[in-house]
Structure formats: C-alpha cells, structure tokens
All heavy atoms as TSV, in Angstrom:
chain	resi	resn	atom	element	x	y	z
A	1	MET	N	N	171.803	31.245	169.422
A	1	MET	CA	C	173.045	30.530	169.331
A	1	MET	C	C	174.187	31.352	169.948
A	1	MET	O	O	175.098	30.794	170.509
A	1	MET	CB	C	173.352	30.197	167.878
A	1	MET	CG	C	174.594	29.326	167.787
A	1	MET	SD	S	175.118	28.924	166.166
A	1	MET	CE	C	174.108	27.606	165.714
A	2	GLU	N	N	174.111	32.664	169.832
A	2	GLU	CA	C	175.166	33.493	170.382
A	2	GLU	C	C	175.024	33.600	171.894
A	2	GLU	O	O	173.938	33.681	172.418
A	2	GLU	CB	C	175.096	34.907	169.798
A	2	GLU	CG	C	175.539	34.997	168.380
A	2	GLU	CD	C	175.510	36.439	167.902
A	2	GLU	OE1	O	175.645	37.338	168.720
A	2	GLU	OE2	O	175.343	36.629	166.700
A	3	ALA	N	N	176.153	33.565	172.566
A	3	ALA	CA	C	176.131	33.750	174.007
A	3	ALA	C	C	175.912	35.228	174.316
A	3	ALA	O	O	176.423	36.099	173.623
A	3	ALA	CB	C	177.445	33.288	174.601
A	4	ALA	N	N	175.140	35.481	175.333
A	4	ALA	CA	C	174.896	36.866	175.720
A	4	ALA	C	C	176.153	37.413	176.382
A	4	ALA	O	O	176.697	36.823	177.306
A	4	ALA	CB	C	173.722	36.944	176.678
A	5	ILE	N	N	176.637	38.511	175.890
A	5	ILE	CA	C	177.830	39.132	176.444
A	5	ILE	C	C	177.386	40.384	177.182
A	5	ILE	O	O	176.812	41.289	176.596
A	5	ILE	CB	C	178.850	39.480	175.347
A	5	ILE	CG1	C	179.308	38.211	174.649
A	5	ILE	CG2	C	180.033	40.216	175.938
A	5	ILE	CD1	C	180.231	38.453	173.497
A	6	ARG	N	N	177.638	40.392	178.463
A	6	ARG	CA	C	177.250	41.543	179.267
A	6	ARG	C	C	178.411	42.500	179.341
A	6	ARG	O	O	179.565	42.112	179.417
A	6	ARG	CB	C	176.859	41.089	180.659
A	6	ARG	CG	C	175.593	40.272	180.623
A	6	ARG	CD	C	175.033	40.153	182.012
A	6	ARG	NE	N	173.780	39.447	181.944
A	6	ARG	CZ	C	173.582	38.244	182.439
A	6	ARG	NH1	N	174.541	37.618	183.051
A	6	ARG	NH2	N	172.403	37.676	182.332
A	7	VAL	N	N	178.082	43.756	179.361
A	7	VAL	CA	C	179.094	44.804	179.393
A	7	VAL	C	C	178.880	45.632	180.650
A	7	VAL	O	O	177.775	46.041	180.948
A	7	VAL	CB	C	178.985	45.710	178.153
A	7	VAL	CG1	C	180.004	46.821	178.222
A	7	VAL	CG2	C	179.161	44.894	176.901
A	8	ARG	N	N	179.941	45.835	181.371
A	8	ARG	CA	C	179.826	46.713	182.521
A	8	ARG	C	C	180.602	47.981	182.242
A	8	ARG	O	O	181.602	47.975	181.542
A	8	ARG	CB	C	180.300	46.036	183.791
A	8	ARG	CG	C	181.773	45.766	183.809
A	8	ARG	CD	C	182.180	45.207	185.156
A	8	ARG	NE	N	183.630	45.151	185.172
A	8	ARG	CZ	C	184.337	44.129	185.538
A	8	ARG	NH1	N	183.736	43.043	185.939
A	8	ARG	NH2	N	185.647	44.165	185.523
A	9	SER	N	N	180.130	49.042	182.794
A	9	SER	CA	C	180.779	50.326	182.585
A	9	SER	C	C	182.077	50.371	183.375
A	9	SER	O	O	182.178	49.824	184.461
A	9	SER	CB	C	179.841	51.444	183.030
A	9	SER	OG	O	180.457	52.676	182.791
A	10	HIS	N	N	183.066	50.985	182.815
A	10	HIS	CA	C	184.354	51.088	183.483
A	10	HIS	C	C	184.852	52.513	183.325
A	10	HIS	O	O	184.703	53.123	182.286
A	10	HIS	CB	C	185.347	50.108	182.851
A	10	HIS	CG	C	186.603	49.982	183.629
A	10	HIS	ND1	N	186.658	49.290	184.806
A	10	HIS	CD2	C	187.836	50.466	183.410
A	10	HIS	CE1	C	187.884	49.359	185.271
A	10	HIS	NE2	N	188.623	50.063	184.447
A	11	GLU	N	N	185.449	53.023	184.366
A	11	GLU	CA	C	185.914	54.397	184.342
A	11	GLU	C	C	187.384	54.437	184.715
A	11	GLU	O	O	187.821	53.760	185.630
A	11	GLU	CB	C	185.110	55.205	185.373
A	11	GLU	CG	C	184.834	56.606	184.958
A	11	GLU	CD	C	183.911	57.268	185.955
A	11	GLU	OE1	O	184.426	57.706	186.986
A	11	GLU	OE2	O	182.708	57.325	185.675
A	12	SER	N	N	188.148	55.211	184.005
A	12	SER	CA	C	189.556	55.379	184.303
A	12	SER	C	C	189.816	56.857	184.545
A	12	SER	O	O	189.402	57.700	183.765
A	12	SER	CB	C	190.406	54.888	183.133
A	12	SER	OG	O	191.757	55.148	183.385
A	13	ARG	N	N	190.504	57.144	185.598
A	13	ARG	CA	C	190.785	58.550	185.907
A	13	ARG	C	C	192.235	58.853	185.587
A	13	ARG	O	O	193.148	58.201	186.046
A	13	ARG	CB	C	190.510	58.828	187.368
A	13	ARG	CG	C	189.071	58.649	187.695
A	13	ARG	CD	C	188.852	58.952	189.148
A	13	ARG	NE	N	187.737	58.358	189.619
A	13	ARG	CZ	C	186.471	58.548	189.708
A	13	ARG	NH1	N	186.156	59.152	189.482
A	13	ARG	NH2	N	185.433	58.034	190.087
A	14	SER	N	N	192.402	59.864	184.797
A	14	SER	CA	C	193.742	60.331	184.489
A	14	SER	C	C	193.903	61.688	185.159
A	14	SER	O	O	192.979	62.225	185.745
A	14	SER	CB	C	193.932	60.383	182.975
A	14	SER	OG	O	194.004	61.663	182.484
A	15	THR	N	N	195.067	62.262	185.079
A	15	THR	CA	C	195.306	63.521	185.768
A	15	THR	C	C	194.468	64.654	185.194
A	15	THR	O	O	194.050	65.540	185.916
A	15	THR	CB	C	196.792	63.896	185.688
A	15	THR	OG1	O	197.183	63.923	184.324
A	15	THR	CG2	C	197.625	62.919	186.463
A	16	SER	N	N	194.181	64.614	183.896
A	16	SER	CA	C	193.481	65.737	183.295
A	16	SER	C	C	191.999	65.483	183.028
A	16	SER	O	O	191.217	66.421	182.987
A	16	SER	CB	C	194.162	66.135	181.984
A	16	SER	OG	O	194.116	65.049	181.087
A	17	GLU	N	N	191.599	64.234	182.840
A	17	GLU	CA	C	190.210	63.959	182.504
A	17	GLU	C	C	189.817	62.549	182.909
A	17	GLU	O	O	190.667	61.722	183.220
A	17	GLU	CB	C	189.973	64.134	181.005
A	17	GLU	CG	C	190.755	63.159	180.146
A	17	GLU	CD	C	190.560	63.402	178.668
A	17	GLU	OE1	O	190.921	64.482	178.201
A	17	GLU	OE2	O	190.054	62.479	178.013
A	18	THR	N	N	188.530	62.290	182.913
A	18	THR	CA	C	188.010	60.960	183.207
A	18	THR	C	C	187.614	60.316	181.887
A	18	THR	O	O	186.868	60.878	181.103
A	18	THR	CB	C	186.778	61.050	184.124
A	18	THR	OG1	O	187.175	61.669	185.335
A	18	THR	CG2	C	186.223	59.685	184.414
A	19	LEU	N	N	188.139	59.110	181.646
A	19	LEU	CA	C	187.818	58.384	180.417
A	19	LEU	C	C	186.771	57.331	180.730
A	19	LEU	O	O	186.963	56.518	181.632
A	19	LEU	CB	C	189.078	57.703	179.861
A	19	LEU	CG	C	190.234	58.612	179.506
A	19	LEU	CD1	C	191.453	57.778	179.155
A	19	LEU	CD2	C	189.866	59.505	178.348
A	20	ASN	N	N	185.672	57.357	180.005
A	20	ASN	CA	C	184.649	56.331	180.163
A	20	ASN	C	C	184.948	55.204	179.199
A	20	ASN	O	O	185.238	55.425	178.038
A	20	ASN	CB	C	183.262	56.895	179.886
A	20	ASN	CG	C	182.827	57.845	180.966
A	20	ASN	OD1	O	183.129	57.605	182.127
A	20	ASN	ND2	N	182.156	58.898	180.601
A	21	GLY	N	N	184.865	54.005	179.705
A	21	GLY	CA	C	185.161	52.863	178.868
A	21	GLY	C	C	184.221	51.721	179.185
A	21	GLY	O	O	183.271	51.856	179.946
A	22	ALA	N	N	184.496	50.584	178.589
A	22	ALA	CA	C	183.683	49.391	178.797
A	22	ALA	C	C	184.616	48.198	178.924
A	22	ALA	O	O	185.738	48.214	178.437
A	22	ALA	CB	C	182.732	49.185	177.628
A	23	VAL	N	N	184.134	47.162	179.596
A	23	VAL	CA	C	184.898	45.934	179.759
A	23	VAL	C	C	184.143	44.823	179.045
A	23	VAL	O	O	182.960	44.607	179.283
A	23	VAL	CB	C	185.072	45.583	181.252
A	23	VAL	CG1	C	185.790	44.255	181.409
A	23	VAL	CG2	C	185.837	46.685	181.959
A	24	CYS	N	N	184.822	44.120	178.166
A	24	CYS	CA	C	184.222	42.984	177.452
A	24	CYS	C	C	184.134	41.807	178.410
A	24	CYS	O	O	185.144	41.394	178.981
A	24	CYS	CB	C	185.070	42.630	176.234
A	24	CYS	SG	S	184.483	41.170	175.365
A	25	ARG	N	N	182.940	41.271	178.595
A	25	ARG	CA	C	182.760	40.124	179.483
A	25	ARG	C	C	183.286	38.835	178.857
A	25	ARG	O	O	183.518	37.867	179.551
A	25	ARG	CB	C	181.277	39.936	179.818
A	25	ARG	CG	C	180.717	40.980	180.698
A	25	ARG	CD	C	181.198	40.765	182.117
A	25	ARG	NE	N	180.549	41.691	183.002
A	25	ARG	CZ	C	180.029	41.336	184.166
A	25	ARG	NH1	N	180.100	40.108	184.565
A	25	ARG	NH2	N	179.463	42.239	184.915
A	26	HIS	N	N	183.471	38.837	177.558
A	26	HIS	CA	C	183.950	37.637	176.870
A	26	HIS	C	C	185.431	37.413	177.136
A	26	HIS	O	O	185.852	36.320	177.462
A	26	HIS	CB	C	183.671	37.770	175.375
A	26	HIS	CG	C	183.975	36.533	174.602
A	26	HIS	ND1	N	183.163	35.427	174.633
A	26	HIS	CD2	C	185.000	36.227	173.794
A	26	HIS	CE1	C	183.685	34.498	173.869
A	26	HIS	NE2	N	184.803	34.958	173.344
A	27	CYS	N	N	186.231	38.465	176.999
A	27	CYS	CA	C	187.683	38.307	177.133
A	27	CYS	C	C	188.299	39.191	178.212
A	27	CYS	O	O	189.473	39.044	178.530
A	27	CYS	CB	C	188.370	38.586	175.802
A	27	CYS	SG	S	188.229	40.287	175.247
A	28	GLY	N	N	187.513	40.111	178.770
A	28	GLY	CA	C	188.013	40.964	179.836
A	28	GLY	C	C	188.776	42.189	179.372
A	28	GLY	O	O	189.377	42.884	180.180
A	29	ALA	N	N	188.754	42.475	178.083
A	29	ALA	CA	C	189.478	43.632	177.555
A	29	ALA	C	C	188.797	44.929	177.985
A	29	ALA	O	O	187.576	45.024	178.000
A	29	ALA	CB	C	189.534	43.565	176.039
A	30	LYS	N	N	189.608	45.914	178.343
A	30	LYS	CA	C	189.083	47.241	178.673
A	30	LYS	C	C	189.194	48.106	177.425
A	30	LYS	O	O	190.260	48.190	176.826
A	30	LYS	CB	C	189.878	47.867	179.803
A	30	LYS	CG	C	189.729	47.124	181.104
A	30	LYS	CD	C	190.563	47.756	182.183
A	30	LYS	CE	C	190.470	46.945	183.448
A	30	LYS	NZ	N	191.384	47.460	184.488
A	31	LEU	N	N	188.088	48.712	177.038
A	31	LEU	CA	C	188.050	49.484	175.803
A	31	LEU	C	C	187.706	50.934	176.103
A	31	LEU	O	O	186.737	51.226	176.788
A	31	LEU	CB	C	187.002	48.896	174.856
A	31	LEU	CG	C	187.243	47.433	174.520
A	31	LEU	CD1	C	185.982	46.786	174.062
A	31	LEU	CD2	C	188.321	47.317	173.489
A	32	TYR	N	N	188.516	51.823	175.602
A	32	TYR	CA	C	188.301	53.265	175.744
A	32	TYR	C	C	188.304	53.877	174.365
A	32	TYR	O	O	189.237	53.622	173.613
A	32	TYR	CB	C	189.415	53.912	176.574
A	32	TYR	CG	C	189.551	53.334	177.945
A	32	TYR	CD1	C	190.482	52.352	178.209
A	32	TYR	CD2	C	188.728	53.768	178.970
A	32	TYR	CE1	C	190.601	51.819	179.465
A	32	TYR	CE2	C	188.843	53.236	180.236
A	32	TYR	CZ	C	189.785	52.266	180.481
A	32	TYR	OH	O	189.900	51.732	181.724
A	33	PRO	N	N	187.377	54.610	173.932
A	33	PRO	CA	C	186.073	54.926	174.510
A	33	PRO	C	C	185.097	53.769	174.311
A	33	PRO	O	O	185.388	52.800	173.612
A	33	PRO	CB	C	185.628	56.159	173.736
A	33	PRO	CG	C	186.305	56.039	172.423
A	33	PRO	CD	C	187.612	55.337	172.697
A	34	LYS	N	N	183.913	53.910	174.884
A	34	LYS	CA	C	182.911	52.838	174.849
A	34	LYS	C	C	182.503	52.446	173.442
A	34	LYS	O	O	182.158	51.306	173.187
A	34	LYS	CB	C	181.654	53.267	175.601
A	34	LYS	CG	C	181.754	53.190	177.069
A	34	LYS	CD	C	180.412	53.560	177.682
A	34	LYS	CE	C	180.496	53.612	179.168
A	34	LYS	NZ	N	179.233	53.985	179.786
A	35	LYS	N	N	182.533	53.398	172.509
A	35	LYS	CA	C	182.039	53.107	171.157
A	35	LYS	C	C	182.889	52.051	170.442
A	35	LYS	O	O	182.447	51.466	169.462
A	35	LYS	CB	C	181.954	54.375	170.320
A	35	LYS	CG	C	183.281	55.026	170.027
A	35	LYS	CD	C	183.083	56.287	169.219
A	35	LYS	CE	C	184.418	56.958	168.942
A	35	LYS	NZ	N	184.254	58.150	168.166
A	36	LEU	N	N	184.083	51.754	170.929
A	36	LEU	CA	C	184.911	50.706	170.330
A	36	LEU	C	C	184.406	49.306	170.655
A	36	LEU	O	O	184.812	48.333	170.028
A	36	LEU	CB	C	186.360	50.837	170.798
A	36	LEU	CG	C	187.108	52.083	170.346
A	36	LEU	CD1	C	188.495	52.108	170.957
A	36	LEU	CD2	C	187.190	52.133	168.839
A	37	LEU	N	N	183.512	49.201	171.629
A	37	LEU	CA	C	183.016	47.890	172.041
A	37	LEU	C	C	182.272	47.171	170.931
A	37	LEU	O	O	182.416	45.959	170.768
A	37	LEU	CB	C	182.110	48.031	173.268
A	37	LEU	CG	C	181.597	46.719	173.853
A	37	LEU	CD1	C	182.754	45.862	174.350
A	37	LEU	CD2	C	180.615	46.992	174.960
A	38	LYS	N	N	181.510	47.887	170.130
A	38	LYS	CA	C	180.732	47.259	169.050
A	38	LYS	C	C	181.657	46.539	168.068
A	38	LYS	O	O	181.422	45.382	167.718
A	38	LYS	CB	C	179.893	48.308	168.333
A	38	LYS	CG	C	178.984	47.728	167.287
A	38	LYS	CD	C	178.117	48.795	166.662
A	38	LYS	CE	C	177.223	48.191	165.609
A	38	LYS	NZ	N	176.407	49.193	164.957
A	39	ALA	N	N	182.719	47.194	167.641
A	39	ALA	CA	C	183.671	46.568	166.717
A	39	ALA	C	C	184.380	45.391	167.383
A	39	ALA	O	O	184.646	44.363	166.756
A	39	ALA	CB	C	184.687	47.595	166.241
A	40	HIS	N	N	184.679	45.525	168.656
A	40	HIS	CA	C	185.345	44.458	169.396
A	40	HIS	C	C	184.455	43.205	169.447
A	40	HIS	O	O	184.923	42.092	169.209
A	40	HIS	CB	C	185.669	44.956	170.809
A	40	HIS	CG	C	186.345	43.945	171.662
A	40	HIS	ND1	N	187.688	43.666	171.550
A	40	HIS	CD2	C	185.858	43.140	172.632
A	40	HIS	CE1	C	188.001	42.729	172.427
A	40	HIS	NE2	N	186.907	42.388	173.092
A	41	LEU	N	N	183.180	43.394	169.737
A	41	LEU	CA	C	182.251	42.257	169.789
A	41	LEU	C	C	182.046	41.647	168.407
A	41	LEU	O	O	181.865	40.430	168.278
A	41	LEU	CB	C	180.918	42.693	170.389
A	41	LEU	CG	C	180.983	43.107	171.869
A	41	LEU	CD1	C	179.625	43.607	172.328
A	41	LEU	CD2	C	181.468	41.975	172.732
A	42	THR	N	N	182.102	42.481	167.370
A	42	THR	CA	C	182.007	41.975	165.997
A	42	THR	C	C	183.182	41.045	165.709
A	42	THR	O	O	183.020	39.986	165.102
A	42	THR	CB	C	181.978	43.133	164.990
A	42	THR	OG1	O	180.838	43.941	165.270
A	42	THR	CG2	C	181.907	42.620	163.559
A	43	ARG	N	N	184.376	41.406	166.164
A	43	ARG	CA	C	185.545	40.544	165.977
A	43	ARG	C	C	185.373	39.205	166.691
A	43	ARG	O	O	185.765	38.164	166.166
A	43	ARG	CB	C	186.811	41.239	166.466
A	43	ARG	CG	C	187.359	42.169	165.427
A	43	ARG	CD	C	188.667	42.787	165.861
A	43	ARG	NE	N	188.412	44.218	165.852
A	43	ARG	CZ	C	188.580	45.053	166.841
A	43	ARG	NH1	N	189.072	44.665	167.950
A	43	ARG	NH2	N	188.281	46.314	166.737
A	44	HIS	N	N	184.770	39.235	167.875
A	44	HIS	CA	C	184.489	37.975	168.582
A	44	HIS	C	C	183.563	37.097	167.748
A	44	HIS	O	O	183.779	35.885	167.630
A	44	HIS	CB	C	183.832	38.236	169.945
A	44	HIS	CG	C	184.789	38.600	171.029
A	44	HIS	ND1	N	185.822	37.793	171.426
A	44	HIS	CD2	C	184.851	39.700	171.811
A	44	HIS	CE1	C	186.481	38.369	172.403
A	44	HIS	NE2	N	185.911	39.541	172.659
A	45	ARG	N	N	182.514	37.706	167.168
A	45	ARG	CA	C	181.567	36.926	166.356
A	45	ARG	C	C	182.224	36.373	165.100
A	45	ARG	O	O	181.985	35.224	164.725
A	45	ARG	CB	C	180.353	37.778	165.998
A	45	ARG	CG	C	179.385	37.952	167.141
A	45	ARG	CD	C	178.085	38.573	166.668
A	45	ARG	NE	N	178.260	39.945	166.202
A	45	ARG	CZ	C	178.240	41.015	166.993
A	45	ARG	NH1	N	178.051	40.885	168.282
A	45	ARG	NH2	N	178.399	42.220	166.495
A	46	VAL	N	N	183.066	37.161	164.443
A	46	VAL	CA	C	183.758	36.704	163.231
A	46	VAL	C	C	184.678	35.536	163.565
A	46	VAL	O	O	184.708	34.528	162.850
A	46	VAL	CB	C	184.543	37.865	162.581
A	46	VAL	CG1	C	185.505	37.368	161.525
A	46	VAL	CG2	C	183.586	38.879	161.988
A	47	LEU	N	N	185.412	35.649	164.651
A	47	LEU	CA	C	186.306	34.568	165.056
A	47	LEU	C	C	185.517	33.309	165.387
A	47	LEU	O	O	185.919	32.200	165.013
A	47	LEU	CB	C	187.142	34.994	166.262
A	47	LEU	CG	C	188.142	33.966	166.761
A	47	LEU	CD1	C	189.171	33.643	165.674
A	47	LEU	CD2	C	188.840	34.460	168.005
A	48	GLN	N	N	184.382	33.460	166.057
A	48	GLN	CA	C	183.555	32.302	166.392
A	48	GLN	C	C	183.005	31.636	165.132
A	48	GLN	O	O	182.977	30.412	165.035
A	48	GLN	CB	C	182.404	32.716	167.313
A	48	GLN	CG	C	181.555	31.558	167.780
A	48	GLN	CD	C	182.334	30.541	168.587
A	48	GLN	OE1	O	183.164	30.906	169.406
A	48	GLN	NE2	N	182.073	29.283	168.360
A	49	ARG	N	N	182.574	32.454	164.139
A	49	ARG	CA	C	182.082	31.887	162.873
A	49	ARG	C	C	183.184	31.126	162.151
A	49	ARG	O	O	182.955	30.041	161.612
A	49	ARG	CB	C	181.543	32.987	161.970
A	49	ARG	CG	C	180.058	33.149	162.109
A	49	ARG	CD	C	179.534	34.085	161.040
A	49	ARG	NE	N	179.073	35.271	161.749
A	49	ARG	CZ	C	179.391	36.510	161.477
A	49	ARG	NH1	N	180.139	36.792	160.456
A	49	ARG	NH2	N	178.930	37.486	162.205
A	50	TRP	N	N	184.400	31.696	162.128
A	50	TRP	CA	C	185.525	31.031	161.476
A	50	TRP	C	C	185.830	29.706	162.176
A	50	TRP	O	O	186.005	28.676	161.527
A	50	TRP	CB	C	186.770	31.931	161.512
A	50	TRP	CG	C	187.991	31.229	161.037
A	50	TRP	CD1	C	188.373	31.032	159.750
A	50	TRP	CD2	C	188.968	30.573	161.835
A	50	TRP	NE1	N	189.550	30.311	159.701
A	50	TRP	CE2	C	189.929	30.020	160.979
A	50	TRP	CE3	C	189.127	30.417	163.213
A	50	TRP	CZ2	C	191.026	29.307	161.448
A	50	TRP	CZ3	C	190.216	29.711	163.667
A	50	TRP	CH2	C	191.148	29.172	162.792
A	51	PHE	N	N	185.879	29.730	163.503
A	51	PHE	CA	C	186.167	28.533	164.274
A	51	PHE	C	C	185.116	27.456	164.030
A	51	PHE	O	O	185.438	26.278	163.842
A	51	PHE	CB	C	186.245	28.879	165.765
A	51	PHE	CG	C	186.620	27.719	166.625
A	51	PHE	CD1	C	187.920	27.254	166.652
A	51	PHE	CD2	C	185.664	27.094	167.392
A	51	PHE	CE1	C	188.270	26.169	167.437
A	51	PHE	CE2	C	185.998	26.015	168.186
A	51	PHE	CZ	C	187.304	25.547	168.214
A	52	SER	N	N	183.840	27.843	164.002
A	52	SER	CA	C	182.757	26.892	163.750
A	52	SER	C	C	182.883	26.272	162.364
A	52	SER	O	O	182.652	25.071	162.183
A	52	SER	CB	C	181.400	27.575	163.885
A	52	SER	OG	O	181.210	28.026	165.193
A	53	GLY	N	N	183.255	27.080	161.376
A	53	GLY	CA	C	183.445	26.562	160.017
A	53	GLY	C	C	184.584	25.561	159.944
A	53	GLY	O	O	184.461	24.507	159.300
A	54	GLU	N	N	185.693	25.868	160.595
A	54	GLU	CA	C	186.831	24.942	160.608
A	54	GLU	C	C	186.473	23.650	161.328
A	54	GLU	O	O	186.846	22.558	160.896
A	54	GLU	CB	C	188.047	25.594	161.279
A	54	GLU	CG	C	188.637	26.737	160.496
A	54	GLU	CD	C	189.217	26.296	159.160
A	54	GLU	OE1	O	189.924	25.269	159.115
A	54	GLU	OE2	O	188.955	26.979	158.162
A	55	LEU	N	N	185.729	23.762	162.412
A	55	LEU	CA	C	185.310	22.579	163.156
A	55	LEU	C	C	184.373	21.716	162.315
A	55	LEU	O	O	184.467	20.486	162.323
A	55	LEU	CB	C	184.635	23.003	164.455
A	55	LEU	CG	C	184.345	21.916	165.470
A	55	LEU	CD1	C	185.623	21.195	165.862
A	55	LEU	CD2	C	183.683	22.527	166.691
A	56	ARG	N	N	183.477	22.373	161.561
A	56	ARG	CA	C	182.569	21.632	160.682
A	56	ARG	C	C	183.354	20.870	159.619
A	56	ARG	O	O	183.077	19.701	159.340
A	56	ARG	CB	C	181.577	22.585	160.029
A	56	ARG	CG	C	180.503	21.871	159.223
A	56	ARG	CD	C	179.600	22.834	158.487
A	56	ARG	NE	N	180.351	23.486	157.414
A	56	ARG	CZ	C	180.592	24.803	157.342
A	56	ARG	NH1	N	180.137	25.620	158.251
A	56	ARG	NH2	N	181.281	25.298	156.349
A	57	LYS	N	N	184.367	21.508	159.035
A	57	LYS	CA	C	185.192	20.833	158.033
A	57	LYS	C	C	185.892	19.615	158.625
A	57	LYS	O	O	185.969	18.554	157.997
A	57	LYS	CB	C	186.254	21.785	157.482
A	57	LYS	CG	C	185.724	22.886	156.611
A	57	LYS	CD	C	186.907	23.738	156.163
A	57	LYS	CE	C	186.513	25.120	155.809
A	57	LYS	NZ	N	187.664	25.973	155.527
A	58	LEU	N	N	186.404	19.771	159.841
A	58	LEU	CA	C	187.093	18.666	160.501
A	58	LEU	C	C	186.132	17.514	160.778
A	58	LEU	O	O	186.475	16.339	160.556
A	58	LEU	CB	C	187.721	19.161	161.805
A	58	LEU	CG	C	188.522	18.149	162.600
A	58	LEU	CD1	C	189.697	17.623	161.781
A	58	LEU	CD2	C	189.013	18.769	163.888
A	59	ARG	N	N	184.922	17.840	161.248
A	59	ARG	CA	C	183.923	16.793	161.494
A	59	ARG	C	C	183.565	16.056	160.216
A	59	ARG	O	O	183.430	14.829	160.203
A	59	ARG	CB	C	182.667	17.403	162.090
A	59	ARG	CG	C	182.770	17.686	163.541
A	59	ARG	CD	C	181.396	18.047	164.089
A	59	ARG	NE	N	181.585	18.934	165.212
A	59	ARG	CZ	C	180.909	20.046	165.417
A	59	ARG	NH1	N	179.974	20.428	164.584
A	59	ARG	NH2	N	181.144	20.789	166.471
A	60	ASP	N	N	183.387	16.787	159.106
A	60	ASP	CA	C	183.061	16.154	157.824
A	60	ASP	C	C	184.187	15.231	157.376
A	60	ASP	O	O	183.944	14.121	156.894
A	60	ASP	CB	C	182.801	17.215	156.752
A	60	ASP	CG	C	181.521	17.993	156.993
A	60	ASP	OD1	O	180.697	17.555	157.825
A	60	ASP	OD2	O	181.349	19.053	156.353
A	61	THR	N	N	185.425	15.690	157.528
A	61	THR	CA	C	186.570	14.872	157.143
A	61	THR	C	C	186.627	13.595	157.973
A	61	THR	O	O	186.852	12.505	157.436
A	61	THR	CB	C	187.884	15.665	157.318
A	61	THR	OG1	O	187.817	16.827	156.496
A	61	THR	CG2	C	189.082	14.838	156.922
A	62	MET	N	N	186.420	13.721	159.275
A	62	MET	CA	C	186.454	12.546	160.143
A	62	MET	C	C	185.313	11.584	159.805
A	62	MET	O	O	185.500	10.366	159.842
A	62	MET	CB	C	186.375	12.974	161.613
A	62	MET	CG	C	187.580	13.759	162.082
A	62	MET	SD	S	189.137	12.901	161.871
A	62	MET	CE	C	189.032	11.736	163.187
A	63	ALA	N	N	184.156	12.113	159.465
A	63	ALA	CA	C	183.023	11.255	159.099
A	63	ALA	C	C	183.331	10.485	157.821
A	63	ALA	O	O	183.010	9.298	157.710
A	63	ALA	CB	C	181.763	12.095	158.922
A	64	ARG	N	N	183.955	11.139	156.841
A	64	ARG	CA	C	184.322	10.431	155.605
A	64	ARG	C	C	185.386	9.372	155.862
A	64	ARG	O	O	185.375	8.308	155.253
A	64	ARG	CB	C	184.834	11.430	154.557
A	64	ARG	CG	C	183.717	12.163	153.856
A	64	ARG	CD	C	184.244	12.893	152.645
A	64	ARG	NE	N	185.265	13.877	152.987
A	64	ARG	CZ	C	185.040	15.167	153.268
A	64	ARG	NH1	N	183.801	15.608	153.250
A	64	ARG	NH2	N	186.012	15.970	153.576
A	65	MET	N	N	186.314	9.627	156.760
A	65	MET	CA	C	187.385	8.680	157.051
A	65	MET	C	C	186.838	7.426	157.714
A	65	MET	O	O	187.408	6.340	157.572
A	65	MET	CB	C	188.440	9.328	157.944
A	65	MET	CG	C	189.255	10.363	157.220
A	65	MET	SD	S	190.401	11.218	158.288
A	65	MET	CE	C	191.609	9.943	158.550
A	66	ARG	N	N	185.730	7.538	158.433
A	66	ARG	CA	C	185.141	6.364	159.074
A	66	ARG	C	C	184.662	5.345	158.058
A	66	ARG	O	O	184.624	4.147	158.332
A	66	ARG	CB	C	183.965	6.775	159.955
A	66	ARG	CG	C	184.381	7.410	161.225
A	66	ARG	CD	C	183.187	7.617	162.129
A	66	ARG	NE	N	183.568	8.637	163.094
A	66	ARG	CZ	C	182.885	9.732	163.329
A	66	ARG	NH1	N	181.758	9.958	162.714
A	66	ARG	NH2	N	183.312	10.612	164.196
A	67	TYR	N	N	184.254	5.830	156.871
A	67	TYR	CA	C	183.699	4.934	155.850
A	67	TYR	C	C	184.770	4.307	154.962
A	67	TYR	O	O	184.464	3.511	154.102
A	67	TYR	CB	C	182.681	5.681	154.988
A	67	TYR	CG	C	181.462	6.079	155.782
A	67	TYR	CD1	C	181.188	7.428	156.025
A	67	TYR	CD2	C	180.602	5.127	156.313
A	67	TYR	CE1	C	180.077	7.802	156.770
A	67	TYR	CE2	C	179.503	5.489	157.049
A	67	TYR	CZ	C	179.243	6.827	157.272
A	67	TYR	OH	O	178.160	7.193	158.004
A	68	ILE	N	N	186.005	4.693	155.156
A	68	ILE	CA	C	187.081	4.138	154.307
A	68	ILE	C	C	187.517	2.797	154.828
A	68	ILE	O	O	187.575	2.468	155.919
A	68	ILE	CB	C	188.273	5.116	154.248
A	68	ILE	CG1	C	187.841	6.371	153.516
A	68	ILE	CG2	C	189.464	4.474	153.579
A	68	ILE	CD1	C	188.923	7.451	153.447
C-alpha cells in the first residue's frame, strides 16, 4: 500500500567540510545528515495515515447522508 520512496545521495560542500545528506523523493526536502531521513519518512507515513482516516470518516458520513 505504501508508495516506494527512493532516496538519492546528496552532498553539500561548505568551506570547512563536506556534509553528506539525502533528498526525500516524496517532497524534495534535503536532509543533513542522512540519518534524519528515517524520521522524515516516518512523518510522511503518519500524515498519510491521518489523511486516510479523515477521508474514511468523510466517506462514511457521505454514505449515511445518502440514506436520509
């Protein structure tokens, strides 16, 4: 049910060091360091679950209104 989210490696060069990061394919956010990507993708899943629940409630309400 979940869409596959591909992650590409992204590198940013600063004057003193190179920061390795990742780009979220879902929203395009650049995340530094890469380990933040897991939490970011978790937020996408939580938001999708919330949205699906709200949509289900709306569908149920509309279905009940049809019978009135």
